[in-house]
Each structure stands twice: as C-alpha cells, then as structure tokens.
C-alpha positions as CSV (number, residue, x, y, z in Angstrom):
1,X,251.9,-150.2,2.6
2,X,253.5,-153.5,1.6
3,X,254.1,-156.5,3.8
4,X,257.2,-156.2,6.0
5,X,260.5,-157.8,5.1
6,X,262.3,-159.4,8.0
7,X,266.1,-159.4,7.8
8,X,268.3,-161.6,10.0
9,X,272.0,-160.7,10.0
10,X,275.1,-161.7,11.9
11,X,277.2,-158.8,10.5
12,X,276.6,-155.0,10.7
13,X,275.1,-154.2,7.3
14,X,277.0,-151.8,5.1
15,X,276.6,-150.0,1.7
16,X,276.7,-153.1,-0.4
17,X,274.0,-154.7,1.7
18,X,271.9,-151.5,1.4
19,X,272.2,-151.7,-2.4
20,X,271.0,-155.3,-2.3
21,X,268.0,-154.5,-0.1
22,X,267.2,-151.5,-2.2
23,X,267.1,-153.8,-5.3
24,X,264.8,-156.2,-3.4
25,X,262.5,-153.3,-2.5
26,X,262.5,-152.1,-6.1
27,X,261.1,-148.7,-5.0
28,X,258.4,-150.3,-2.8
29,X,257.4,-149.1,0.6
30,X,257.7,-152.4,2.6
31,X,258.8,-151.8,6.2
32,X,262.1,-153.4,7.1
33,X,262.7,-155.2,10.4
34,X,266.3,-156.1,11.2
35,X,267.1,-158.9,13.6
36,X,270.6,-159.4,15.1
37,X,271.2,-162.4,17.3
38,X,272.9,-161.9,20.7
39,X,274.6,-165.2,20.2
40,X,275.3,-166.7,16.8
41,X,275.5,-170.3,18.2
42,X,278.5,-171.3,16.2
43,X,279.8,-174.9,16.5
44,X,283.4,-175.7,17.3
45,X,283.8,-178.5,14.7
46,X,282.0,-176.6,11.9
47,X,284.1,-173.5,12.6
48,X,287.3,-175.6,12.6
49,X,286.5,-177.2,9.3
50,X,285.4,-173.9,7.8
51,X,288.7,-172.3,8.7
52,X,290.6,-175.2,7.3
53,X,288.6,-175.0,4.0
54,X,289.6,-171.4,3.8
55,X,293.2,-172.4,4.4
56,X,293.3,-170.3,7.6
57,X,295.1,-173.0,9.6
58,X,296.4,-170.8,12.4
59,X,292.9,-169.5,13.0
60,X,291.4,-172.9,12.9
61,X,293.7,-174.2,15.7
62,X,293.5,-170.9,17.7
63,X,289.7,-171.2,17.9
64,X,290.0,-174.7,19.2
65,X,291.0,-173.3,22.6
66,X,288.2,-173.1,25.1
67,X,286.5,-169.7,24.9
68,X,284.1,-168.3,27.5
69,X,281.3,-166.3,26.1
70,X,280.1,-163.3,28.2
71,X,276.4,-162.7,27.4
72,X,276.8,-159.0,28.2
73,X,279.7,-158.6,25.7
74,X,277.7,-160.6,23.1
75,X,274.6,-158.4,23.6
76,X,276.7,-155.2,23.4
77,X,278.3,-156.4,20.1
78,X,274.8,-157.3,18.8
79,X,273.6,-153.9,19.8
80,X,276.4,-152.2,17.8
81,X,275.7,-154.4,14.8
82,X,272.0,-153.5,15.0
83,X,272.7,-149.7,15.3
84,X,275.1,-149.8,12.3
85,X,272.6,-151.8,10.3
86,X,269.7,-149.4,11.0
87,X,271.9,-146.5,9.9
88,X,272.9,-148.4,6.7
89,X,269.3,-149.0,5.8
90,X,267.9,-145.7,6.8
91,X,265.4,-144.2,4.4
92,X,264.7,-147.4,2.5
93,X,261.2,-148.8,2.1
94,X,258.5,-147.9,4.6
95,X,260.9,-147.4,7.5
96,X,263.5,-149.5,9.3
97,X,263.2,-151.0,12.8
98,X,265.2,-153.6,14.5
99,X,265.8,-155.7,17.6
100,X,268.2,-158.1,19.2
101,X,267.2,-161.7,19.2
102,X,267.8,-163.7,22.3
103,X,267.9,-167.5,21.9
104,X,268.3,-169.1,18.5
105,X,268.7,-166.9,15.5
106,X,266.5,-169.0,13.3
107,X,263.8,-169.3,15.9
108,X,263.8,-165.5,16.3
109,X,263.5,-165.0,12.5
110,X,260.7,-167.6,12.2
111,X,258.8,-166.1,15.2
112,X,259.1,-162.5,13.8
113,X,258.0,-163.5,10.3
114,X,255.0,-165.3,11.7
115,X,254.0,-162.5,14.1
116,X,254.2,-159.9,11.4
117,X,252.7,-162.1,8.7
118,X,255.7,-161.1,6.6
119,X,255.8,-162.3,3.0
120,X,259.6,-162.2,2.7
121,X,262.6,-163.1,4.8
122,X,266.2,-162.3,4.2
123,X,269.3,-163.8,5.8
124,X,272.6,-162.0,5.5
125,X,275.7,-163.8,6.7
126,X,279.4,-164.3,5.9
127,X,279.9,-167.3,3.7
128,X,280.0,-170.4,5.8
129,X,281.5,-173.1,3.6
130,X,280.4,-176.2,5.6
131,X,276.9,-175.0,6.6
132,X,276.2,-173.7,3.1
133,X,277.4,-176.9,1.4
134,X,275.3,-179.1,3.6
135,X,272.3,-176.8,3.7
136,X,272.4,-176.3,7.4
137,X,272.8,-172.6,7.2
138,X,270.2,-170.2,8.8
139,X,268.5,-169.5,5.5
140,X,267.8,-173.2,4.8
141,X,266.7,-173.9,8.3
142,X,264.3,-170.9,8.3
143,X,263.0,-171.9,4.9
144,X,262.3,-175.4,6.1
145,X,260.3,-174.0,9.1
146,X,258.5,-171.2,7.3
147,X,257.6,-172.9,4.1
148,X,258.4,-169.8,2.1
149,X,261.5,-168.8,0.2
150,X,264.2,-167.2,2.3
151,X,266.7,-165.0,0.4
152,X,270.3,-165.7,1.5
153,X,272.8,-162.9,0.8
154,X,276.5,-162.8,1.7
155,X,277.3,-159.7,3.7
156,X,279.1,-156.9,1.9
157,X,278.7,-158.5,-1.5
158,X,276.2,-159.1,-4.3
159,X,276.5,-162.8,-3.9
160,X,273.4,-164.9,-3.2
161,X,273.7,-168.0,-1.0
162,X,272.1,-171.3,-2.0
163,X,268.9,-171.7,0.1
C-alpha cells in the first residue's frame, strides 16, 4: 500500500474533483484522508478585496456587516461537506476516510501529514484572488511548514493554483 494522500478542502468535493484525484492516484492504492475545517478563518479585508476584484460589489459591502459565527452551525456545514466529499471519492485509491479539523485549517493539514508520514498533500479551494496572488493561501502556508510540495487545485475545475 502506498503512502496516504491528505486532502484539505473548504468545499464539498464533486465529480470534477474526483477526476482530478483519480489522475493524481494514477491507478495507485494510496489511502485518501479528507480534512474539512470547521471554521475557514476568512479575513474581512481579504474577503472585501476579493469580492471587489471579482466585481461583486454588492456582496463585498454586504459581507462588511458584522456577522456572528455559530460554532455548531459551522461544524454542521463542515460535516455535510465532509460527507459529500467522502461519497465523491468513494472507491478511489486504498480507501477514503475523513475528519473535521478544529482550529486552523493549515495547522490541521500539517499535523495530519506529519502524523501519517504522508508523502503528498492536496489543498482544494475556491479561487481566492488576493491570497493566491500574495501566496498566503492554504497551500503555500502548508508547503512552507511541511517542506514538501502541496498541490493546490481549484474546486470543481481542472485548474491548478500557484503554490
């Protein structure tokens, strides 16, 4: 059996993501471990600038309003994303398992990669214009901490992020 591949995602994985992971596995039997953070730790200013860069001005200003985050709601949403992701990847590699990450998403990825002695890490996110441009996205942060390449894929597409 091959070394496990740890996948961190902020989105429920779907058919396009399955195809990308299948290509990565290339018929191998590596077990897959999916991590979904309970809280994605987004930053107000970055989100505002990102929405502006996408010309979604109404959303940019709507999200400036104070929002309270209910940890139980966030955990339920993460649980749904994890369940959908496990179904989407079912039958690939040497099996698929997953868990919800409490605390920082990158810290959870780094911890899991180290505890499993995984040789590969994958981050699947929506495009985040500001974070991707300034290399402050999850994949770049994880790569800096792990010292190994981290594949950054954009959810629901075949596009690779710059990490």
